[in-house]
TORFILO-527984 format. One line per 8 residues: number of its first residue (from 1); their letters; for each residue z, x, y of N, C-alpha, C. Coordinates in nm, 4 decimals. Layout:
// TORFILO-527984
NUM = A = Z/X/Y/Z/X/Y/Z/X/Y; ... $
***
This chain:
// TORFILO-527984
1 = VQDAAMTN = 0.0000/0.0851/-0.1192/0.0000/0.0000/0.0000/0.0000/0.0877/0.1229; -0.0475/0.0320/0.2340/-0.0575/0.1082/0.3572/-0.0005/0.0268/0.4726; 0.0583/0.0966/0.5710/0.0996/0.0332/0.6952/0.0908/0.1372/0.8057; 0.0162/0.1032/0.9116/-0.0084/0.1994/1.0174/0.1181/0.2339/1.0948; 0.2175/0.1430/1.0921/0.3398/0.1657/1.1683/0.4306/0.2694/1.1024; 0.4074/0.2969/0.9751/0.4907/0.3927/0.9039/0.4434/0.5351/0.9357; 0.5296/0.6131/0.9963/0.4924/0.7502/1.0293/0.5873/0.8486/0.9616; 0.7092/0.8553/1.0079/0.8086/0.9440/0.9498/0.9047/0.8601/0.8660 $
9 = VRVCLLGR = 0.8920/0.8686/0.7350/0.9616/0.7764/0.6454/1.0423/0.8534/0.5415; 1.1615/0.8035/0.5113/1.2401/0.8583/0.4009/1.2574/0.7484/0.2973; 1.2206/0.7785/0.1744/1.2278/0.6814/0.0647/1.3289/0.7306/-0.0381; 1.4207/0.6417/-0.0746/1.5200/0.6722/-0.1774/1.4993/0.5770/-0.2940; 1.4678/0.6326/-0.4111/1.4406/0.5526/-0.5305/1.5600/0.5551/-0.6240; 1.5992/0.4381/-0.6737/1.7056/0.4259/-0.7725/1.6498/0.3593/-0.8966; 1.6883/0.4096/-1.0144/1.6433/0.3483/-1.1384/1.7143/0.4078/-1.2581; 1.7002/0.3413/-1.3710/1.7675/0.3873/-1.4929/1.6889/0.4933/-1.5684 $
17 = DMDGLTKT = 1.5581/0.5028/-1.5390/1.4690/0.5878/-1.6175/1.4067/0.6943/-1.5292; 1.4338/0.8217/-1.5588/1.3817/0.9297/-1.4758/1.2305/0.9388/-1.4835; 1.1724/0.9108/-1.5991/1.0265/0.9151/-1.6113/0.9616/0.8149/-1.5174; 1.0175/0.6937/-1.5146/0.9652/0.5913/-1.4249/0.9812/0.6284/-1.2788; 1.0952/0.6882/-1.2458/1.1181/0.7328/-1.1089/1.0192/0.8409/-1.0680; 0.9927/0.9324/-1.1611/0.8990/1.0417/-1.1329/0.7588/0.9872/-1.1072; 0.7142/0.8925/-1.1893/0.5815/0.8341/-1.1715/0.5711/0.7618/-1.0374; 0.6765/0.6877/-1.0026/0.6769/0.6156/-0.8748/0.6756/0.7128/-0.7579 $
25 = SELLAKQA = 0.7553/0.8195/-0.7698/0.7604/0.9205/-0.6646/0.6242/0.9867/-0.6448; 0.5568/1.0188/-0.7538/0.4249/1.0815/-0.7455/0.3226/0.9876/-0.6817; 0.3319/0.8590/-0.7156/0.2407/0.7603/-0.6575/0.2639/0.7481/-0.5066; 0.3904/0.7445/-0.4663/0.4225/0.7359/-0.3242/0.3728/0.8593/-0.2482; 0.3928/0.9764/-0.3084/0.3488/1.0999/-0.2450/0.1969/1.1019/-0.2281; 0.1260/1.0518/-0.3281/-0.0202/1.0463/-0.3210/-0.0655/0.9532/-0.2094; 0.0007/0.8365/-0.1995/-0.0331/0.7416/-0.0936/-0.0044/0.8006/0.0435; 0.1069/0.8720/0.0545/0.1448/0.9327/0.1826/0.0428/1.0379/0.2244 $
33 = DAGAKEVT = -0.0011/1.1192/0.1290/-0.1005/1.2224/0.1584/-0.2321/1.1606/0.2036; -0.2698/1.0511/0.1370/-0.3962/0.9859/0.1705/-0.3932/0.9274/0.3112; -0.2756/0.8829/0.3518/-0.2627/0.8234/0.4846/-0.2099/0.9182/0.5888; -0.1961/1.0448/0.5538/-0.1452/1.1473/0.6466/-0.0099/1.1084/0.7034; 0.0772/1.0558/0.6169/0.2114/1.0162/0.6589/0.3120/1.1236/0.6198; 0.4171/1.1355/0.7013/0.5261/1.2258/0.6684/0.6323/1.1464/0.5933; 0.6402/1.1658/0.4619/0.7306/1.0893/0.3772/0.8174/1.1836/0.2950; 0.9464/1.1647/0.3016/1.0416/1.2385/0.2196/1.0916/1.1452/0.1094 $
41 = ITSHVVDL = 1.0818/1.1886/-0.0151/1.1169/1.1033/-0.1292/1.2271/1.1683/-0.2106; 1.3328/1.0930/-0.2389/1.4391/1.1381/-0.3282/1.4572/1.0342/-0.4384; 1.4945/1.0795/-0.5560/1.5122/0.9908/-0.6715/1.6506/1.0117/-0.7328; 1.7115/0.9023/-0.7772/1.8441/0.9080/-0.8372/1.8488/0.8169/-0.9595; 1.8951/0.8705/-1.0717/1.9133/0.7899/-1.1913/2.0466/0.7162/-1.1802; 2.0398/0.5843/-1.1700/2.1595/0.5015/-1.1550/2.1414/0.3766/-1.2405; 2.2412/0.3461/-1.3225/2.2416/0.2217/-1.3997/2.3271/0.1214/-1.3232; 2.2625/0.0238/-1.2621/2.3340/-0.0720/-1.1782/2.4231/-0.1675/-1.2576 $
49 = SELDSLEE = 2.4122/-0.1651/-1.3892/2.5004/-0.2500/-1.4711/2.6347/-0.1835/-1.4994; 2.6465/-0.0536/-1.4688/2.7714/0.0192/-1.4912/2.8590/0.0071/-1.3672; 2.9307/-0.1035/-1.3578/3.0027/-0.1369/-1.2355/3.1192/-0.0424/-1.2074; 3.1788/0.0129/-1.3111/3.2969/0.0981/-1.2907/3.2652/0.2225/-1.2084; 3.1428/0.2722/-1.2197/3.1054/0.3949/-1.1479/3.0058/0.3703/-1.0358; 2.9658/0.2454/-1.0171/2.8558/0.2157/-0.9253/2.8905/0.2469/-0.7800; 3.0057/0.2041/-0.7337/3.0392/0.2240/-0.5929/3.0429/0.3724/-0.5568; 3.1006/0.4533/-0.6441/3.1071/0.5963/-0.6177/2.9670/0.6571/-0.6083 $
57 = KITDIFQE = 2.8785/0.6184/-0.7019/2.7431/0.6740/-0.7022/2.6638/0.6312/-0.5791; 2.6731/0.5031/-0.5445/2.5976/0.4537/-0.4294/2.6523/0.5121/-0.2998; 2.7824/0.5278/-0.2916/2.8421/0.5874/-0.1716/2.7909/0.7289/-0.1509; 2.7846/0.8056/-0.2581/2.7343/0.9432/-0.2485/2.5879/0.9449/-0.2019; 2.5084/0.8540/-0.2561/2.3666/0.8479/-0.2190/2.3506/0.8072/-0.0729; 2.4264/0.7077/-0.0304/2.4180/0.6630/0.1088/2.4616/0.7731/0.2049; 2.5625/0.8488/0.1653/2.6087/0.9571/0.2514/2.4989/1.0621/0.2698; 2.4198/1.0853/0.1657/2.3070/1.1781/0.1781/2.2021/1.1257/0.2760 $
65 = LISTNNNQ = 2.1871/0.9936/0.2790/2.0835/0.9333/0.3623/2.1237/0.9240/0.5091; 2.2524/0.9176/0.5348/2.2994/0.8996/0.6717/2.3020/1.0350/0.7423; 2.2064/1.0549/0.8291/2.1979/1.1782/0.9073/2.2304/1.1464/1.0522; 2.3035/1.2337/1.1183/2.3407/1.2078/1.2566/2.3042/1.3244/1.3457; 2.2816/1.2928/1.4703/2.2546/1.3926/1.5727/2.3305/1.3494/1.6980; 2.4396/1.4192/1.7287/2.5270/1.3776/1.8383/2.5735/1.2332/1.8198; 2.6097/1.2022/1.6948/2.6621/1.0705/1.6568/2.5583/0.9589/1.6656; 2.4310/0.9955/1.6769/2.3247/0.8961/1.6802/2.2425/0.9066/1.5526 $
73 = TLYERAIL = 2.2222/0.7938/1.4850/2.1453/0.7959/1.3619/2.0005/0.8342/1.3888; 1.9367/0.8962/1.2912/1.7970/0.9337/1.3035/1.7030/0.8231/1.2561; 1.7594/0.7131/1.2073/1.6776/0.6030/1.1573/1.6649/0.4934/1.2617; 1.5421/0.4464/1.2849/1.5201/0.3301/1.3698/1.5256/0.2017/1.2885; 1.4832/0.2121/1.1620/1.4785/0.0926/1.0769/1.5202/0.1276/0.9356; 1.5935/0.0360/0.8725/1.6373/0.0545/0.7340/1.5929/-0.0662/0.6522; 1.5345/-0.0390/0.5348/1.4818/-0.1457/0.4491/1.5322/-0.1241/0.3070; 1.5909/-0.2276/0.2488/1.6322/-0.2252/0.1084/1.5425/-0.3187/0.0288 $
81 = INNAGSID = 1.4811/-0.2672/-0.0772/1.4075/-0.3505/-0.1729/1.4969/-0.3636/-0.2956; 1.5570/-0.4789/-0.3121/1.6563/-0.5030/-0.4167/1.5856/-0.5670/-0.5358; 1.5486/-0.4839/-0.6340/1.4545/-0.5273/-0.7381/1.5099/-0.5189/-0.8797; 1.6283/-0.4628/-0.8981/1.6795/-0.4423/-1.0344/1.7036/-0.5758/-1.1048; 1.6773/-0.5767/-1.2358/1.7022/-0.6984/-1.3130/1.6552/-0.6849/-1.4563; 1.6994/-0.7790/-1.5395/1.6587/-0.7823/-1.6803/1.6358/-0.9266/-1.7217; 1.5615/-0.9474/-1.8288/1.5246/-1.0816/-1.8730/1.6173/-1.1363/-1.9813; 1.6900/-1.0500/-2.0494/1.7772/-1.0948/-2.1578/1.9002/-1.1673/-2.1032 $
89 = PIGKSSQL = 1.9568/-1.2591/-2.1836/1.9107/-1.3054/-2.3149/1.8084/-1.4180/-2.3015; 1.7110/-1.4182/-2.3925/1.6109/-1.5233/-2.3994/1.6523/-1.6215/-2.5093; 1.6443/-1.7498/-2.4812/1.6810/-1.8509/-2.5801/1.7324/-1.9774/-2.5133; 1.7523/-2.0805/-2.5917/1.8008/-2.2076/-2.5382/1.9379/-2.1887/-2.4748; 1.9602/-2.2591/-2.3663/2.0858/-2.2447/-2.2921/2.2061/-2.2887/-2.3742; 2.1852/-2.3735/-2.4718/2.2953/-2.4204/-2.5569/2.3241/-2.3259/-2.6724; 2.2472/-2.2159/-2.6810/2.2605/-2.1243/-2.7938/2.3111/-1.9854/-2.7525; 2.3795/-1.9761/-2.6398/2.4377/-1.8482/-2.5989/2.5533/-1.8144/-2.6926 $
97 = TSLQTLRA = 2.5466/-1.7005/-2.7570/2.6483/-1.6668/-2.8590/2.7321/-1.5454/-2.8231; 2.6819/-1.4562/-2.7371/2.7509/-1.3314/-2.7098/2.8000/-1.3261/-2.5653; 2.9305/-1.3292/-2.5496/2.9871/-1.3155/-2.4155/2.9595/-1.1777/-2.3579; 2.9587/-1.0760/-2.4449/2.9349/-0.9394/-2.3984/2.7936/-0.9258/-2.3401; 2.6937/-0.9826/-2.4105/2.5562/-0.9778/-2.3611/2.5419/-1.0532/-2.2306; 2.6064/-1.1693/-2.2227/2.5995/-1.2503/-2.1017/2.6635/-1.1774/-1.9841; 2.7770/-1.1143/-2.0072/2.8443/-1.0415/-1.9002/2.7606/-0.9224/-1.8537; 2.7031/-0.8478/-1.9483/2.6201/-0.7327/-1.9119/2.4986/-0.7761/-1.8306 $
105 = CNDLNVTS = 2.4397/-0.8886/-1.8697/2.3247/-0.9421/-1.7973/2.3629/-0.9771/-1.6539; 2.4749/-1.0457/-1.6372/2.5169/-1.0872/-1.5036/2.5665/-0.9698/-1.4199; 2.6228/-0.8683/-1.4851/2.6629/-0.7476/-1.4113/2.5418/-0.6856/-1.3421; 2.4274/-0.6832/-1.4108/2.3058/-0.6237/-1.3553/2.2325/-0.7196/-1.2629; 2.2087/-0.8409/-1.3092/2.1222/-0.9333/-1.2365/2.1891/-0.9993/-1.1169; 2.3209/-1.0096/-1.1197/2.3908/-1.0812/-1.0125/2.4897/-0.9908/-0.9389; 2.5925/-0.9452/-1.0102/2.7037/-0.8780/-0.9433/2.6595/-0.7533/-0.8679; 2.5924/-0.6614/-0.9361/2.5534/-0.5373/-0.8695/2.4487/-0.5632/-0.7614 $
113 = SIWLSSYF = 2.3637/-0.6627/-0.7831/2.2574/-0.6921/-0.6880/2.3129/-0.7393/-0.5545; 2.4009/-0.8391/-0.5584/2.4526/-0.8920/-0.4321/2.5464/-0.7916/-0.3663; 2.6194/-0.7146/-0.4481/2.7064/-0.6115/-0.3914/2.6238/-0.5057/-0.3197; 2.5113/-0.4654/-0.3787/2.4278/-0.3619/-0.3194/2.3729/-0.4062/-0.1840; 2.3289/-0.5307/-0.1737/2.2790/-0.5816/-0.0456/2.3892/-0.5804/0.0594; 2.5064/-0.6243/0.0202/2.6203/-0.6258/0.1121/2.6568/-0.4854/0.1574; 2.6628/-0.3939/0.0624/2.7015/-0.2556/0.0915/2.5974/-0.1881/0.1801; 2.4702/-0.2195/0.1579/2.3626/-0.1616/0.2370/2.3752/-0.2018/0.3838 $
121 = IRHFSQNH = 2.3989/-0.3295/0.4084/2.4105/-0.3764/0.5458/2.5308/-0.3144/0.6153; 2.6381/-0.2943/0.5409/2.7568/-0.2322/0.6016/2.7295/-0.0886/0.6451; 2.6369/-0.0210/0.5798/2.6100/0.1192/0.6101/2.4857/0.1413/0.6967; 2.3933/0.0452/0.6956/2.2686/0.0624/0.7691/2.2425/-0.0615/0.8553; 2.3004/-0.0637/0.9733/2.2860/-0.1780/1.0633/2.3018/-0.1311/1.2067; 2.2981/-0.2263/1.2998/2.3108/-0.1919/1.4414/2.4448/-0.1268/1.4718; 2.5457/-0.1567/1.3908/2.6759/-0.0932/1.4112/2.6681/0.0582/1.3935; 2.5627/0.1033/1.3236/2.5432/0.2460/1.3007/2.4222/0.2991/1.3767 $
129 = GIQSTTVV = 2.3802/0.2264/1.4790/2.2724/0.2738/1.5647/2.1335/0.2420/1.5158; 2.1209/0.1668/1.4064/1.9894/0.1315/1.3523/1.9406/0.0039/1.4207; 1.8203/0.0061/1.4721/1.7696/-0.1056/1.5508/1.7385/-0.2285/1.4659; 1.6874/-0.2056/1.3455/1.6421/-0.3169/1.2630/1.6737/-0.2901/1.1159; 1.7344/-0.3878/1.0499/1.7686/-0.3772/0.9081/1.7063/-0.4945/0.8326; 1.6392/-0.4634/0.7228/1.5773/-0.5675/0.6408/1.6221/-0.5515/0.4964; 1.6666/-0.6611/0.4356/1.7000/-0.6636/0.2939/1.6030/-0.7577/0.2239; 1.5309/-0.7043/0.1249/1.4380/-0.7850/0.0456/1.4969/-0.8040/-0.0933 $
137 = NISSLCAI = 1.5288/-0.9280/-0.1262/1.5688/-0.9629/-0.2617/1.4438/-1.0048/-0.3377; 1.4090/-0.9297/-0.4423/1.2922/-0.9671/-0.5219/1.3289/-1.0871/-0.6074; 1.2709/-1.1992/-0.5707/1.3032/-1.3270/-0.6319/1.1978/-1.3642/-0.7357; 1.1857/-1.4914/-0.7620/1.0942/-1.5389/-0.8655/1.0797/-1.6898/-0.8527; 0.9698/-1.7423/-0.9064/0.9577/-1.8878/-0.9180/1.0741/-1.9430/-0.9993; 1.1284/-1.8589/-1.0873/1.2419/-1.9007/-1.1705/1.3662/-1.9321/-1.0879; 1.3717/-1.8874/-0.9636/1.4866/-1.9169/-0.8778/1.4873/-2.0612/-0.8321; 1.3707/-2.1255/-0.8309/1.3616/-2.2612/-0.7784/1.3035/-2.3608/-0.8784 $
145 = QPFKTLGV = 1.2657/-2.3107/-0.9982/1.2079/-2.3982/-1.1004/1.2570/-2.3559/-1.2385; 1.3071/-2.4497/-1.3197/1.3565/-2.4119/-1.4532/1.2429/-2.3845/-1.5512; 1.2652/-2.2840/-1.6360/1.1725/-2.2532/-1.7443/1.2522/-2.2480/-1.8747; 1.2064/-2.3215/-1.9739/1.2775/-2.3288/-2.1013/1.2977/-2.1899/-2.1620; 1.4149/-2.1684/-2.2157/1.4610/-2.0456/-2.2829/1.4827/-1.9290/-2.1855; 1.4651/-1.9520/-2.0550/1.4926/-1.8482/-1.9555/1.6069/-1.8912/-1.8632; 1.6993/-1.9691/-1.9173/1.8060/-2.0280/-1.8368/1.8937/-1.9259/-1.7660; 1.9324/-1.8216/-1.8377/2.0208/-1.7211/-1.7775/1.9473/-1.6465/-1.6663 $
153 = YCAGKAYR = 1.8227/-1.6120/-1.6910/1.7429/-1.5429/-1.5895/1.7219/-1.6327/-1.4677; 1.6877/-1.7589/-1.4908/1.6673/-1.8531/-1.3802/1.7946/-1.8683/-1.2977; 1.9085/-1.8800/-1.3663/2.0354/-1.8965/-1.2960/2.0676/-1.7749/-1.2107; 2.0414/-1.6554/-1.2647/2.0666/-1.5334/-1.1887/1.9793/-1.5246/-1.0654; 1.8527/-1.5613/-1.0781/1.7618/-1.5574/-0.9638/1.8020/-1.6610/-0.8579; 1.8435/-1.7788/-0.9020/1.8881/-1.8812/-0.8071/2.0144/-1.8362/-0.7342; 2.1056/-1.7738/-0.8070/2.2289/-1.7215/-0.7479/2.1952/-1.6203/-0.6390; 2.1087/-1.5267/-0.6717/2.0716/-1.4212/-0.5757/2.0041/-1.4814/-0.4524 $
161 = DMFHETMA = 1.9151/-1.5773/-0.4729/1.8486/-1.6408/-0.3592/1.9501/-1.7037/-0.2642; 2.0443/-1.7800/-0.3186/2.1400/-1.8490/-0.2338/2.2344/-1.7519/-0.1649; 2.2737/-1.6459/-0.2346/2.3592/-1.5453/-0.1710/2.2881/-1.4843/-0.0513; 2.1626/-1.4443/-0.0703/2.0891/-1.3803/0.0382/2.0540/-1.4794/0.1491; 2.0330/-1.6050/0.1145/2.0106/-1.7066/0.2172/2.1363/-1.7250/0.3016; 2.2518/-1.7238/0.2353/2.3780/-1.7331/0.3085/2.4004/-1.6107/0.3963; 2.3705/-1.4938/0.3420/2.3821/-1.3706/0.4208/2.2970/-1.3791/0.5469; 2.1798/-1.4411/0.5368/2.0889/-1.4508/0.6512/2.1500/-1.5318/0.7652 $
169 = VEEEEGVK = 2.2224/-1.6393/0.7335/2.2812/-1.7208/0.8406/2.4094/-1.6578/0.8945; 2.4656/-1.5624/0.8209/2.5873/-1.4954/0.8663/2.5595/-1.3769/0.9577; 2.4477/-1.3095/0.9349/2.4223/-1.1846/1.0055/2.3676/-1.2083/1.1458; 2.4019/-1.1174/1.2347/2.3607/-1.1282/1.3736/2.2226/-1.0671/1.3934; 2.1782/-1.0646/1.5180/2.0477/-1.0102/1.5515/2.0355/-0.8658/1.5039; 1.9191/-0.8344/1.4512/1.8957/-0.6996/1.4016/1.8909/-0.6904/1.2513; 1.9327/-0.7982/1.1818/1.9298/-0.8014/1.0361/1.8471/-0.9215/0.9906; 1.7493/-0.8968/0.9027/1.6712/-1.0059/0.8455/1.6705/-0.9935/0.6935 $
177 = ILNYAPGA = 1.6711/-1.1091/0.6287/1.6776/-1.1173/0.4828/1.5558/-1.1931/0.4321; 1.4928/-1.1396/0.3266/1.3763/-1.2056/0.2675/1.3950/-1.2193/0.1176; 1.3820/-1.3417/0.0671/1.3744/-1.3669/-0.0765/1.2260/-1.3752/-0.1127; 1.1726/-1.2708/-0.1743/1.0286/-1.2636/-0.1995/0.9967/-1.2755/-0.3479; 0.9197/-1.3784/-0.3818/0.8738/-1.3983/-0.5192/0.7323/-1.3428/-0.5316; 0.7127/-1.2363/-0.6088/0.5839/-1.1653/-0.6083/0.4735/-1.2306/-0.6897; 0.5019/-1.3432/-0.7540/0.4023/-1.4042/-0.8403/0.4095/-1.3472/-0.9813; 0.3333/-1.4045/-1.0711/0.3337/-1.3594/-1.2106/0.2574/-1.2278/-1.2229 $
185 = IETNMTRT = 0.3275/-1.1216/-1.2624/0.2704/-0.9873/-1.2725/0.2865/-0.9393/-1.4165; 0.1912/-0.8638/-1.4650/0.2037/-0.8065/-1.5988/0.2980/-0.6864/-1.5929; 0.4161/-0.7039/-1.6488/0.5193/-0.6002/-1.6496/0.5837/-0.5951/-1.7881; 0.6752/-0.5014/-1.8061/0.7510/-0.4971/-1.9312/0.8276/-0.6269/-1.9523; 0.8718/-0.6894/-1.8432/0.9478/-0.8134/-1.8535/0.8609/-0.9270/-1.9072; 0.7400/-0.9428/-1.8539/0.6537/-1.0496/-1.9032/0.6100/-1.0217/-2.0464; 0.5908/-0.8951/-2.0800/0.5564/-0.8614/-2.2188/0.6724/-0.8948/-2.3131; 0.7942/-0.8717/-2.2689/0.9109/-0.9058/-2.3511/0.9180/-1.0557/-2.3751 $
193 = IIESENTD = 0.8917/-1.1341/-2.2717/0.8942/-1.2799/-2.2865/0.7898/-1.3245/-2.3884; 0.6697/-1.2698/-2.3793/0.5616/-1.3073/-2.4710/0.5979/-1.2712/-2.6153; 0.6572/-1.1544/-2.6341/0.6823/-1.1020/-2.7680/0.8090/-1.1567/-2.8329; 0.9004/-1.2142/-2.7553/1.0271/-1.2614/-2.8106/1.0075/-1.3861/-2.8962; 1.0708/-1.3870/-3.0126/1.0638/-1.5040/-3.1010/1.1476/-1.6183/-3.0480; 1.2302/-1.5919/-2.9473/1.3161/-1.6961/-2.8907/1.2538/-1.7658/-2.7704; 1.1372/-1.7188/-2.7259/1.0730/-1.7772/-2.6089/1.0130/-1.9134/-2.6418; 1.0299/-2.0086/-2.5516/0.9663/-2.1393/-2.5658/0.8151/-2.1225/-2.5800 $
201 = NEVGENLK = 0.7563/-2.1997/-2.6716/0.6137/-2.1849/-2.7007/0.5260/-2.2025/-2.5772; 0.5540/-2.3041/-2.4967/0.4713/-2.3310/-2.3788/0.4814/-2.2175/-2.2773; 0.6026/-2.1684/-2.2557/0.6227/-2.0583/-2.1625/0.5463/-1.9341/-2.2094; 0.5612/-1.9017/-2.3380/0.4931/-1.7850/-2.3924/0.3419/-1.7978/-2.3880; 0.2906/-1.9161/-2.4213/0.1459/-1.9365/-2.4235/0.0863/-1.9290/-2.2838; 0.1589/-1.9793/-2.1837/0.1086/-1.9717/-2.0465/0.0952/-1.8262/-2.0009; 0.1930/-1.7450/-2.0374/0.1857/-1.6037/-2.0009/0.0742/-1.5324/-2.0772; 0.0584/-1.5663/-2.2049/-0.0503/-1.5077/-2.2830/-0.1861/-1.5429/-2.2227 $
209 = KMRDEKTY = -0.1996/-1.6669/-2.1770/-0.3258/-1.7109/-2.1185/-0.3571/-1.6316/-1.9922; -0.2557/-1.6125/-1.9087/-0.2767/-1.5335/-1.7870/-0.3130/-1.3896/-1.8202; -0.2483/-1.3363/-1.9242/-0.2797/-1.1996/-1.9664/-0.4227/-1.1899/-2.0170; -0.4599/-1.2809/-2.1073/-0.5920/-1.2738/-2.1694/-0.7048/-1.3038/-2.0711; -0.6788/-1.3947/-1.9766/-0.7809/-1.4313/-1.8778/-0.7743/-1.3434/-1.7533; -0.6800/-1.2484/-1.7570/-0.6632/-1.1528/-1.6463/-0.6416/-1.2234/-1.5122; -0.5518/-1.3207/-1.5144/-0.5211/-1.3958/-1.3914/-0.3827/-1.3631/-1.3369; -0.3181/-1.2599/-1.3923/-0.1938/-1.2121/-1.3314/-0.2222/-1.1653/-1.1882 $
217 = VKLSDTAQ = -0.1217/-1.1770/-1.1037/-0.1318/-1.1219/-0.9690/-0.1389/-0.9691/-0.9797; -0.2287/-0.9072/-0.9043/-0.2389/-0.7621/-0.9037/-0.1184/-0.7023/-0.8313; -0.0633/-0.5976/-0.8902/0.0531/-0.5316/-0.8288/0.0243/-0.4876/-0.6860; -0.0935/-0.4302/-0.6647/-0.1279/-0.3806/-0.5308/-0.1367/-0.4942/-0.4303; -0.1842/-0.6111/-0.4744/-0.1991/-0.7247/-0.3826/-0.0634/-0.7794/-0.3390; 0.0258/-0.7997/-0.4347/0.1561/-0.8556/-0.3978/0.2408/-0.7547/-0.3221; 0.2252/-0.6261/-0.3563/0.2973/-0.5225/-0.2826/0.2501/-0.5167/-0.1382; 0.1189/-0.5291/-0.1175/0.0653/-0.5243/0.0187/0.1118/-0.6440/0.0999 $
225 = KLVNLVMS = 0.1185/-0.7607/0.0367/0.1669/-0.8790/0.1102/0.3123/-0.8587/0.1518; 0.3929/-0.8018/0.0629/0.5327/-0.7770/0.0967/0.5433/-0.6780/0.2127; 0.4665/-0.5707/0.2081/0.4667/-0.4736/0.3177/0.4290/-0.5407/0.4490; 0.3249/-0.6245/0.4455/0.2811/-0.6926/0.5678/0.3918/-0.7816/0.6239; 0.4592/-0.8537/0.5365/0.5679/-0.9415/0.5796/0.6821/-0.8623/0.6422; 0.7240/-0.7577/0.5719/0.8401/-0.6814/0.6169/0.8114/-0.6064/0.7464; 0.6969/-0.5402/0.7539/0.6678/-0.4582/0.8708/0.6373/-0.5432/0.9935; 0.5861/-0.6635/0.9734/0.5572/-0.7514/1.0872/0.6779/-0.8354/1.1272 $
233 = NNFQSGKH = 0.7768/-0.8439/1.0380/0.8923/-0.9326/1.0582/0.8488/-1.0783/1.0682; 0.7353/-1.1092/1.0095/0.6765/-1.2419/1.0234/0.7256/-1.3354/0.9128; 0.8566/-1.3579/0.9119/0.9151/-1.4504/0.8151/1.0481/-1.4999/0.8694; 1.0879/-1.6169/0.8218/1.2177/-1.6732/0.8603/1.3258/-1.6104/0.7740; 1.4267/-1.5537/0.8373/1.5314/-1.4838/0.7635/1.6006/-1.5780/0.6652; 1.6112/-1.5310/0.5401/1.6756/-1.6081/0.4349/1.5815/-1.6963/0.3556; 1.4580/-1.7093/0.4011/1.3637/-1.7992/0.3363/1.3115/-1.7419/0.2047; 1.2838/-1.8315/0.1099/1.2169/-1.7951/-0.0154/1.0663/-1.8006/0.0094 $
241 = VDYWDEDP = 1.0009/-1.6852/-0.0019/0.8569/-1.6774/0.0210/0.7896/-1.6321/-0.1073; 0.6918/-1.7091/-0.1533/0.6161/-1.6753/-0.2733/0.4839/-1.6088/-0.2344; 0.4342/-1.5263/-0.3239/0.3054/-1.4600/-0.2995/0.1970/-1.5606/-0.2638; 0.2005/-1.6770/-0.3269/0.0948/-1.7754/-0.3083/0.1155/-1.8616/-0.1839; 0.2283/-1.8488/-0.1166/0.2508/-1.9261/0.0057/0.1587/-1.8791/0.1151; 0.1249/-1.9698/0.2034/0.0534/-1.9298/0.3238/0.1469/-1.8443/0.4084; 0.0903/-1.7603/0.4955/0.1722/-1.6743/0.5791/0.2698/-1.7585/0.6592; 0.4013/-1.7278/0.6448/0.5019/-1.8069/0.7153/0.4989/-1.7801/0.8649 $
249 = ECS = 0.5516/-1.8765/0.9398/0.5629/-1.8567/1.0835/0.6749/-1.7595/1.1135; 0.6548/-1.6798/1.2164/0.7556/-1.5808/1.2560/0.8767/-1.6527/1.3113; 0.9949/-1.6049/1.2712/1.1186/-1.6623/1.3222/1.2259/-1.5574/1.3216 $
***
């Protein structure tokens, strides 16, 4: 993706898999070179489901990012893309059998996610000299529409949407929140849904059809729409915006 307004940028990547982080970092560096942008990229292996050590790890990372010059931050704008999540457990909502699995799922999909957004705003906002702060919660159609056998995932997405919508009405000028649903994309998550024996037949077949007919949303297209929204600030703070929505009015 490209944006002409991006000149001197620092990107911090968090993820559970170093190989994935390395590939993403290389892709970002290639894009930066192509656009003659000055981009500094750092990567950190962090499992957001490990709550006991999460605050310490994130605090250390944030401290690395916070640079000062005569007590003035070097950042004009701070953006968080809050994208971590998992699809398990898949199955009928009346057939949940493992409390441990359910707790681990919610630790990642809900608890760490909303905590990270909160912690980010506390460290990167106008109180710290930053002119503009944006938090993007990567949402889903599942946040506003039920899908059979994806009850836990749908509930987690709905929880995150409402938390971030509430955060939007609480925060003062200088902070904007976006719940962005990127559309159906071919990812490891959609492949897991298709391959699981616990997936509802209709849900699985619809995804298979999109895969076979190549009608998934292209990653580059949905990423570019998100960049356009965030960099233009052309969205209502707290609103759920889907890839297929018409461009929202600025607010």
